[in-house]
TORDRENMI-633643 format. One record per residue (C-alpha): x, y, z. Coordinates in steps of 0.02 Angstrom, whole numbers, m for minus. Each point is the difference from the previous one (the first is absolute). Example, Ala and Ser with C-alpha at 12.3 -4.5 7.8 and 13.67 -1.06 7.14 Angstrom:
REM residues 2
R; 615; m225; 390 .
R; 69; 172; m33 .
//
This chain:
REM residues 356
R; m3460; m4903; 76 .
R; 121; m90; m105 .
R; m24; 122; m132 .
R; 43; 162; 95 .
R; 174; m90; 59 .
R; 21; m67; m174 .
R; 76; 193; m61 .
R; 49; 65; 158 .
R; 188; m8; m66 .
R; m27; 64; m153 .
R; m83; 149; 73 .
R; 124; 24; 132 .
R; 130; 1; m125 .
R; m95; 125; m109 .
R; m11; 129; 152 .
R; 195; m32; 42 .
R; 50; 43; m187 .
R; m111; 141; m8 .
R; 84; 70; 160 .
R; 172; m57; m74 .
R; m40; 85; m145 .
R; m54; 160; 81 .
R; 151; m11; 116 .
R; 112; m22; m172 .
R; m109; 164; m79 .
R; 27; 102; 148 .
R; 187; m35; 17 .
R; 18; 16; m179 .
R; m90; 177; 18 .
R; 113; 47; 149 .
R; 138; m48; m94 .
R; m47; 99; m134 .
R; m33; 142; 100 .
R; 171; 0; 89 .
R; 75; m17; m167 .
R; 81; m178; 52 .
R; 31; m66; m158 .
R; 59; 171; m69 .
R; 180; 44; m37 .
R; 50; 123; 132 .
R; 177; 118; 17 .
R; 69; 61; 140 .
R; 52; 159; 42 .
R; 77; 73; 165 .
R; m35; 171; 68 .
R; 36; 104; 169 .
R; m125; 97; 118 .
R; 36; 92; 137 .
R; m97; m74; 135 .
R; m136; m163; m12 .
R; m169; 98; 57 .
R; m150; m64; m95 .
R; 118; m127; m105 .
R; m58; m200; 3 .
R; 38; m160; m106 .
R; m95; 3; m138 .
R; m24; 201; m19 .
R; m50; 20; m173 .
R; 105; 113; m112 .
R; m128; 117; m96 .
R; 39; 91; m168 .
R; m138; 108; m80 .
R; m124; m88; 115 .
R; 48; m177; m59 .
R; 66; m134; 112 .
R; 176; m41; m94 .
R; 78; m83; 157 .
R; 11; m34; 195 .
R; 127; 23; 141 .
R; 89; m161; 29 .
R; 120; 42; 143 .
R; 77; 134; 107 .
R; 121; 15; 130 .
R; 97; 135; 105 .
R; 188; 26; m64 .
R; 146; 53; 113 .
R; m25; 180; m72 .
R; m167; 9; 89 .
R; m79; m26; m157 .
R; m140; m109; m76 .
R; 78; m127; m142 .
R; m133; m65; m102 .
R; m50; m114; m127 .
R; m151; 0; m124 .
R; m57; m87; m145 .
R; m71; 59; m169 .
R; m134; m120; m102 .
R; 72; m33; m171 .
R; m123; 94; m94 .
R; 61; 159; 76 .
R; 175; m34; m11 .
R; 31; 137; m120 .
R; m66; 137; 135 .
R; 171; m24; 94 .
R; 109; 141; m95 .
R; 148; 72; 29 .
R; m11; 136; 152 .
R; m169; m65; 70 .
R; m58; 27; 169 .
R; m120; m62; 126 .
R; m104; 102; 71 .
R; m93; m46; 190 .
R; m155; 74; 69 .
R; m120; m54; 151 .
R; m175; 46; 15 .
R; m25; 74; 165 .
R; m191; m77; 24 .
R; 31; m170; m57 .
R; 193; 3; 62 .
R; 13; m103; m178 .
R; 173; 26; m97 .
R; 20; 1; m168 .
R; 163; m7; m116 .
R; m16; 108; m161 .
R; 131; m22; m133 .
R; 54; 163; m84 .
R; 100; m39; m167 .
R; 167; 117; m47 .
R; m10; 91; m174 .
R; 108; m125; m100 .
R; m163; m123; m60 .
R; 135; m103; m88 .
R; 126; m42; 114 .
R; m45; m153; 103 .
R; 73; m24; 191 .
R; 74; m174; 7 .
R; m63; m124; 140 .
R; 44; 41; 158 .
R; 41; 171; m26 .
R; m40; 140; 122 .
R; m165; 85; 1 .
R; 9; 104; 144 .
R; m148; 78; 102 .
R; m15; 203; m46 .
R; 33; 69; 171 .
R; 173; m86; 13 .
R; 156; 98; m56 .
R; 15; m122; m158 .
R; m181; 15; m21 .
R; 21; 192; m16 .
R; 136; 6; m113 .
R; m118; m113; m129 .
R; m147; 108; 57 .
R; 108; 155; m69 .
R; m1; m97; m167 .
R; m155; m94; m27 .
R; m184; 73; m46 .
R; m101; m23; 160 .
R; m174; m75; m16 .
R; m116; m4; 148 .
R; m135; m123; m2 .
R; m48; m29; 180 .
R; m149; 51; 75 .
R; m29; 185; 62 .
R; 1; m22; 168 .
R; 161; m98; m18 .
R; 78; 126; m112 .
R; m38; 127; 128 .
R; 56; m88; 144 .
R; 170; m45; m96 .
R; 15; 167; m67 .
R; 0; 83; 164 .
R; 106; m120; 81 .
R; 126; 23; m144 .
R; m20; 183; 32 .
R; 36; m1; 191 .
R; 139; m129; m39 .
R; 77; 136; m130 .
R; m25; 133; 125 .
R; 114; m82; 131 .
R; 133; m29; m123 .
R; 149; 128; m58 .
R; 46; m36; m171 .
R; m176; m39; m92 .
R; 26; 145; m142 .
R; m62; m127; m113 .
R; m174; m65; 87 .
R; m89; 169; m98 .
R; m17; 175; m9 .
R; m53; 22; 196 .
R; 128; m96; 56 .
R; 132; 62; m130 .
R; m61; 191; 65 .
R; 9; m44; 195 .
R; 199; m86; m37 .
R; 42; 162; m89 .
R; m65; 112; 129 .
R; 83; m104; 128 .
R; 160; 8; m94 .
R; m23; 200; m25 .
R; m24; m3; 194 .
R; 151; m103; 53 .
R; 92; 132; m138 .
R; m63; 156; 60 .
R; 9; m57; 178 .
R; 202; m32; m68 .
R; 18; 162; m82 .
R; m72; 99; 171 .
R; 150; m122; 104 .
R; 100; 84; m145 .
R; m64; 166; 13 .
R; 18; 27; 196 .
R; 184; m58; m30 .
R; 36; 104; m137 .
R; m78; 159; 119 .
R; 112; m62; 134 .
R; 136; 1; m104 .
R; m36; 177; m67 .
R; m25; 74; 154 .
R; 169; m64; 72 .
R; 177; 24; m70 .
R; 87; m96; m125 .
R; 70; m161; 3 .
R; 120; m80; m119 .
R; m106; m143; m20 .
R; m165; 78; m20 .
R; 5; m8; m188 .
R; 28; 96; m165 .
R; m164; 103; 25 .
R; 50; 54; 167 .
R; 184; 29; m61 .
R; m78; 123; m154 .
R; m115; 79; 115 .
R; 156; 39; 126 .
R; 73; 62; m156 .
R; m139; 121; m34 .
R; 8; 57; 169 .
R; 181; 53; 1 .
R; m30; 77; m174 .
R; m157; 90; 75 .
R; 101; 70; 148 .
R; 139; 48; m129 .
R; m124; 85; m106 .
R; m85; 90; 156 .
R; 178; 67; 38 .
R; 46; 60; m178 .
R; m180; 57; m9 .
R; 53; 97; 165 .
R; 155; 72; m79 .
R; m86; 40; m158 .
R; m127; 119; 101 .
R; 140; 80; 97 .
R; 96; 44; m177 .
R; m166; 54; m81 .
R; m30; 96; 175 .
R; 160; 93; m16 .
R; m6; 6; m184 .
R; m167; 92; 35 .
R; 81; 115; 117 .
R; 126; 40; m104 .
R; m111; 35; m155 .
R; m83; 122; 126 .
R; 138; 65; 78 .
R; 91; 36; m187 .
R; m177; 71; m87 .
R; 54; 170; 32 .
R; 170; 40; m78 .
R; 46; 136; 97 .
R; 142; m35; 101 .
R; 7; m172; m89 .
R; 203; m7; m22 .
R; 17; 47; 204 .
R; m130; m133; 29 .
R; 99; m118; m108 .
R; 172; 47; 66 .
R; m24; 47; 183 .
R; m191; m35; 57 .
R; 51; 16; 200 .
R; 95; 168; m46 .
R; 138; m53; 121 .
R; 141; m42; m127 .
R; m4; 135; m121 .
R; m122; 113; 16 .
R; 17; 51; 177 .
R; 158; 16; m21 .
R; 0; 122; m143 .
R; m135; 82; 79 .
R; 111; 44; 159 .
R; 144; 41; m108 .
R; m110; 104; m121 .
R; m74; 91; 179 .
R; 191; 26; 30 .
R; 61; 68; m140 .
R; m155; 141; m4 .
R; 71; 43; 186 .
R; 159; 11; m80 .
R; m52; 107; m138 .
R; m105; 100; 116 .
R; 150; 35; 104 .
R; 117; 40; m165 .
R; m126; 99; m46 .
R; 14; 110; 160 .
R; 179; m12; m21 .
R; m10; 66; m163 .
R; m116; 140; 53 .
R; 115; 44; 129 .
R; 137; 15; m100 .
R; m93; 102; m129 .
R; m37; 129; 158 .
R; 190; 15; 44 .
R; 61; m8; m181 .
R; 82; 172; 16 .
R; 123; m61; 158 .
R; 31; m156; m88 .
R; 64; 112; m171 .
R; 91; 95; 115 .
R; 73; m135; 87 .
R; 38; m92; m164 .
R; 83; 159; m84 .
R; 112; 5; 160 .
R; 37; m155; m23 .
R; 52; 0; m163 .
R; 114; 148; 56 .
R; 62; m110; 122 .
R; 43; m113; m118 .
R; 76; 92; m117 .
R; 116; 79; 144 .
R; 49; m157; 51 .
R; 34; m47; m177 .
R; 120; 145; m28 .
R; 84; m36; 154 .
R; 42; m189; m57 .
R; 35; 65; m165 .
R; 119; 118; 75 .
R; 71; m144; 127 .
R; 24; m89; m172 .
R; 88; 155; m91 .
R; 106; 16; 157 .
R; 183; 39; m101 .
R; 64; m120; 141 .
R; m109; m112; m70 .
R; m71; 43; m196 .
R; 0; 187; m37 .
R; m141; 81; 69 .
R; m171; 41; m15 .
R; m41; 4; m207 .
R; m83; 191; m16 .
R; m109; m29; m149 .
R; m94; m155; 83 .
R; m3; 110; 156 .
R; m66; 156; m87 .
R; m128; m107; m76 .
R; m52; m93; 163 .
R; m23; 148; 88 .
R; m109; 95; m135 .
R; m120; m160; 13 .
R; m25; 12; 181 .
R; m58; 148; 20 .
R; m153; 18; 97 .
R; m152; 39; m80 .
R; m133; 165; 39 .
R; m149; m95; m23 .
R; m30; m191; 41 .
R; m153; m63; m104 .
R; m153; m66; 93 .
R; m109; m138; m46 .
//
C-alpha cells in the first residue's frame, strides 16, 4: 500500500499536465483557426436588410474564407450598417469598387457573403472604406463598373438571381440591369411616349376640327393661312372657269366669220342693226312711193309739158308787163323793143313735146 501512494501525486500531476496540454493545444488550434493572432483589417459595408446576417458570417472569395462579419446595426435610413474584417493574407483583395454579395441557401437557410472585386486590381481600398452590398444603390453603381464573378452554390445562385430578377421587375429605372430589363425599360418608356403622343394627337385632331385660336401655335396658324389661300384659290379657279367658259363661248360664236362685224359692233341688234334696218326699210318704202310718183309723172308728161309751156308764157307776159312798167315814160322810157322781140320769139309754144 505504501508503494501505491508513493507515486500518486506524480500520476495526478501527469494527467493534469496532459489535460492542460490538450487544453492549450485546443485553444491554440481554435485561435489558429479563428486567426486570433493574425492581423486583421476592418472595412464598412451597407446592406438593404439583415436577413441571414449573423456575427462571424464568413466573407468568401473564390471559395476561400478571407474574413468575417464583425457587427451590424440598423441606421436612421432603415439600412444596415455593418463592419467586417479581412485577414492580412487577403488584404490586397479589397480593391477599388469592390462589392459584397449576400446569398442565402433556401435549404439550409445559411447565409454567405461573397467578395466581388473591382476592375482595378492595383488600387487598394483604405481601411474603413465602404464596400457596399450589390443590391444597394451604391452597390449598383459599383456593379456597373465591376467584373462580376459568382462563386456560390447553384441553388443559392438560382434563388438569388430569381430574387434579383423579381426585385428589378418591381423597379422603374433599371436599364443597367441587363438586356431584358433594358428592353422592358425602353418598352415602358415607348409605351409612355406613345400614350403622350396619342394625347397630343387627340388634342391636335380637336384643334383641327374647330376654329382657329390665336394661341394654337404656328402650325395651326400656317394651316389657317393655307385654308384661306385654298378658299381664294377656289374663288380664283371659279373665276378662271367662268372666263374660260366665256372664252369658249366667244370662240364658238366667232368661229364663223360671217356677220362677225355685226356681232362685234351690235351683238343684240338693238342699238345699230335694227334701227338701220328700219331706216333702210323706210327708204325702200319711200323709193317705192317715189317710183310710183315718177311713173305717174311719166304718164302725165304731155299735160305737164303743156302746163310748163303755159307757165313759161305766163311768166314771159309777166316779164313784159314788168318791163313795160319799168320803161314807162313817166318812170324810165318804155319797153326795150329789141329785148321784147327776142323774148317774144323765145316764148313760142312748141308744136310737139318730146316724151320720155
